[in-house]
N, C-alpha and C positions, 0 to 999 in steps of 0.2 A: 705830458709831464714825465720827467725822468724818475727812475727808481734807482735805489742803491743796491749794490751787490758787494758782498764781502768775499774776498778770496785770500787764500793763504799762499804766500810765496817765500821761497828761500831768501834770506836777507841779501845774499850776494846777487841773486837774480834781480831782485827789486832795485838794488843799487845800479846795476848795469842798465836796466831798461829806463830808469829815471834819468840817467845820464844821456842815453840815446834820445829820449823824448826832449830833454832840454836842448840838445844840439839841433833838433828840428824845430825848436821854438814852440813845443807843445807841452802840455801837462801830462803826467802819467795817465790820468783818466782819459784824456783825449786820445792818447796812443792806444790804450786798451780798447776804447770804443771803436777806433778805426780797425784794429786787428780783428775784433769780433765781427764787425760788419763785413770785412773782407772774407773771413772764414765762412760765414753763413752764405754769402753770395757764391763762393766757390763750390759749396756743397749743395746748393739749392738747384734741383734739376730744372725747374722752370727758368731760372735765371741763366743756367748753363745753356739751355736750348735757345733762349732769346739771344744770348751772346753769340752762339754759333751761327744763327741766321744773320745776325749783323755782320759777322766776319765774311760769311759766304756772299752776302749782298755787296759788301765793299770790294771783294775780289772780282766779282762779276762786273761791277761798275768800272774798276780799274782796268779790266781787260776788255772793256767795251762789249760785253756779252749782252745781247738783247733777249726779249721774250721770244722773238722769232727764232733766235739761235737755240733756245731751250726747247721750244716746240719741235724744231727740226731734229734735234738730238733724240728726243723722246720717240718720235716717229721712226727714226732709224733703228733704235734699239728694239722697239716693238716689232718692227719688220724682221729683223734678224732673229728674234726669239720665235716668231711665228714660223719662219722657215726651218729652224732647227728642231722644233718640237714635233712637227707633223710629218 
Protein backbone atom coordinates (compact mmCIF):
# COMPACT_ATOMS: atom_id res chain seq x y z
CA UNK A 1 0.00 0.00 0.00
CA UNK A 2 1.29 3.46 -0.88
CA UNK A 3 1.82 6.18 1.66
CA UNK A 4 1.70 9.90 1.18
CA UNK A 5 4.53 12.35 1.61
CA UNK A 6 4.21 16.09 1.80
CA UNK A 7 7.02 18.19 0.35
CA UNK A 8 7.34 21.91 -0.06
CA UNK A 9 8.42 23.29 -3.43
CA UNK A 10 9.02 26.71 -4.82
CA UNK A 11 5.94 27.46 -6.98
CA UNK A 12 8.09 28.05 -10.05
CA UNK A 13 9.80 24.68 -9.66
CA UNK A 14 6.48 22.89 -9.20
CA UNK A 15 5.15 24.52 -12.36
CA UNK A 16 8.23 23.49 -14.35
CA UNK A 17 8.21 19.86 -13.23
CA UNK A 18 4.45 19.60 -13.69
CA UNK A 19 4.88 20.72 -17.31
CA UNK A 20 7.73 18.26 -17.84
CA UNK A 21 5.69 15.44 -16.36
CA UNK A 22 2.74 16.24 -18.63
CA UNK A 23 5.01 16.27 -21.69
CA UNK A 24 6.03 12.72 -20.75
CA UNK A 25 2.41 11.70 -20.18
CA UNK A 26 2.91 11.32 -16.43
CA UNK A 27 1.46 12.86 -13.34
CA UNK A 28 3.64 14.89 -11.01
CA UNK A 29 3.42 12.07 -8.47
CA UNK A 30 4.60 9.49 -11.02
CA UNK A 31 7.56 11.66 -11.96
CA UNK A 32 8.56 12.23 -8.34
CA UNK A 33 8.27 8.48 -7.58
CA UNK A 34 10.50 7.65 -10.57
CA UNK A 35 13.06 10.25 -9.55
CA UNK A 36 13.16 8.97 -5.96
CA UNK A 37 13.52 5.35 -7.13
CA UNK A 38 16.37 6.34 -9.44
CA UNK A 39 18.01 8.37 -6.67
CA UNK A 40 17.95 5.50 -4.19
CA UNK A 41 19.17 2.96 -6.75
CA UNK A 42 22.12 5.14 -7.69
CA UNK A 43 23.15 5.53 -4.06
CA UNK A 44 22.50 1.98 -2.85
CA UNK A 45 25.88 0.20 -2.76
CA UNK A 46 24.36 -3.27 -3.27
CA UNK A 47 22.52 -2.16 -6.38
CA UNK A 48 25.62 -0.38 -7.62
CA UNK A 49 27.71 -3.54 -7.25
CA UNK A 50 25.03 -5.68 -8.91
CA UNK A 51 24.90 -3.24 -11.80
CA UNK A 52 28.70 -3.26 -12.04
CA UNK A 53 28.78 -7.08 -12.26
CA UNK A 54 26.07 -6.97 -14.93
CA UNK A 55 28.13 -4.51 -16.99
CA UNK A 56 31.30 -6.57 -16.55
CA UNK A 57 29.45 -9.72 -17.58
CA UNK A 58 28.02 -8.02 -20.67
CA UNK A 59 31.45 -6.74 -21.74
CA UNK A 60 32.94 -10.19 -21.25
CA UNK A 61 30.14 -11.77 -23.30
CA UNK A 62 30.46 -9.13 -26.03
CA UNK A 63 34.22 -9.79 -26.23
CA UNK A 64 33.81 -13.59 -26.17
CA UNK A 65 35.82 -13.92 -22.94
CA UNK A 66 35.38 -17.36 -21.40
CA UNK A 67 35.95 -18.79 -17.94
CA UNK A 68 39.06 -20.45 -19.32
CA UNK A 69 40.38 -17.03 -20.42
CA UNK A 70 39.79 -15.66 -16.92
CA UNK A 71 41.51 -18.61 -15.24
CA UNK A 72 44.50 -18.26 -17.57
CA UNK A 73 44.78 -14.54 -16.79
CA UNK A 74 44.64 -15.22 -13.04
CA UNK A 75 47.36 -17.87 -13.30
CA UNK A 76 49.54 -15.52 -15.35
CA UNK A 77 49.23 -12.67 -12.86
CA UNK A 78 49.86 -14.95 -9.89
CA UNK A 79 52.92 -16.37 -11.61
CA UNK A 80 54.31 -12.88 -12.26
CA UNK A 81 53.63 -11.85 -8.66
CA UNK A 82 55.40 -14.93 -7.28
CA UNK A 83 58.49 -14.23 -9.38
CA UNK A 84 58.65 -10.57 -8.40
CA UNK A 85 58.15 -11.02 -4.67
CA UNK A 86 60.75 -13.74 -3.92
